[in-house]
C-alpha positions in Angstrom: 59.0 46.7 108.3 61.9 44.6 109.7 64.6 46.9 108.2 66.2 47.8 111.6 66.7 44.2 112.5 67.8 43.0 109.1 70.1 45.9 108.5 72.6 44.8 111.1 73.8 41.6 109.4 73.7 43.1 105.9 75.5 46.0 107.3 78.2 43.7 108.5 78.6 42.3 105.1 79.1 45.6 103.5 81.3 46.7 106.3 83.6 43.8 105.8 84.0 44.8 102.2 84.9 48.3 103.2 87.2 47.1 106.0 89.1 45.1 103.5 89.4 48.2 101.4 91.1 49.8 104.3 94.0 47.4 103.7 94.9 49.5 100.7 95.2 52.7 102.7 97.0 52.1 105.9 96.3 53.5 109.3 96.1 52.2 112.9 93.1 51.4 114.9 91.9 49.3 117.8 90.2 46.0 117.3 87.1 46.5 115.4 83.8 45.1 116.8 80.8 43.8 114.9 78.6 46.3 116.5 80.7 49.1 115.1 80.7 47.6 111.7 76.9 47.2 111.8 76.4 50.8 112.9 78.6 52.2 110.2 76.9 50.1 107.5 73.3 50.7 108.5 72.9 53.7 106.2 73.8 51.5 103.2 71.2 48.8 103.9 68.4 50.1 101.6 70.9 50.0 98.7 72.3 46.6 99.8 68.9 45.0 100.0 68.2 45.9 96.4 65.7 48.6 96.6 65.0 49.5 93.0 66.5 52.7 91.6 68.7 53.4 94.6 72.3 54.5 94.5 74.5 54.8 97.6 73.9 58.2 99.1 76.2 60.6 101.0 75.9 59.2 104.5 76.4 55.6 103.3 79.6 56.5 101.5 80.8 58.7 104.3 80.3 55.8 106.8 82.1 53.5 104.4 85.0 55.9 104.4 85.2 55.9 108.1 85.0 52.1 108.2 87.8 52.0 105.7 90.0 54.1 107.9 89.1 52.0 111.0 90.0 48.8 109.2 93.5 49.7 108.2 95.2 47.1 110.4 95.2 43.5 109.3 93.6 42.4 112.6 90.7 44.8 112.0 90.3 43.5 108.4 90.1 40.0 109.7 87.5 41.0 112.4 85.4 42.9 109.8 85.5 39.9 107.5 84.3 37.6 110.3 81.5 40.0 111.1 80.4 40.1 107.4 80.5 36.3 107.1 78.5 35.7 110.2 75.9 38.2 109.2 75.7 37.1 105.6 74.5 33.6 106.5 71.4 35.0 108.1 70.4 37.6 105.6 69.6 36.3 102.2 68.0 39.7 101.3 71.4 41.3 100.8 72.3 41.7 97.1 75.9 40.7 97.1 76.4 42.0 93.6 75.5 45.4 94.9 77.7 44.8 98.0 80.6 44.0 95.8 80.1 47.2 93.8 79.5 49.5 96.8 83.1 50.5 97.3 83.5 51.6 93.7 80.1 53.4 93.8 81.4 55.4 96.7 84.8 56.1 95.1 86.8 53.5 97.2 89.1 51.0 95.7 89.6 47.4 97.0 91.5 44.5 95.4 89.2 41.6 96.2 85.7 40.3 95.5 83.2 40.8 98.3 81.1 37.7 98.9 79.6 35.7 101.8 82.3 33.0 101.1 85.3 35.2 101.7 88.4 33.6 103.1 89.0 35.9 106.1 92.5 34.3 106.7 93.8 36.0 103.6 93.6 39.3 105.4 95.6 38.1 108.4 99.0 39.7 109.1 101.9 37.8 107.5 103.7 35.4 109.8 107.0 36.7 111.0 
């Protein structure tokens, strides 16, 4: 039905989670755009919207891994977080409990809780 249009914001939420996970890895990347985050998270939308009996599948986890690598820089984590927050407000169908567990379900490790109320400033680079 409206899966294509609703997957973008929910995708952003999950992407932000994964982007934050990238902080634990470390790599360099250009400024991340919300469209990129949405595209990479789209394969995870069926899982994130709570379809019964689903688990994250290969392409979802692979895309999360790519997103994790792209969000290695603090600026990218902040950008991803902003995308997720903006998308989360318009998509009540996203199951944030599933979103919070998605990185672990895909074998990724992050050190924060994923929620629509994330404080994106905590991912900003430290002041010098």
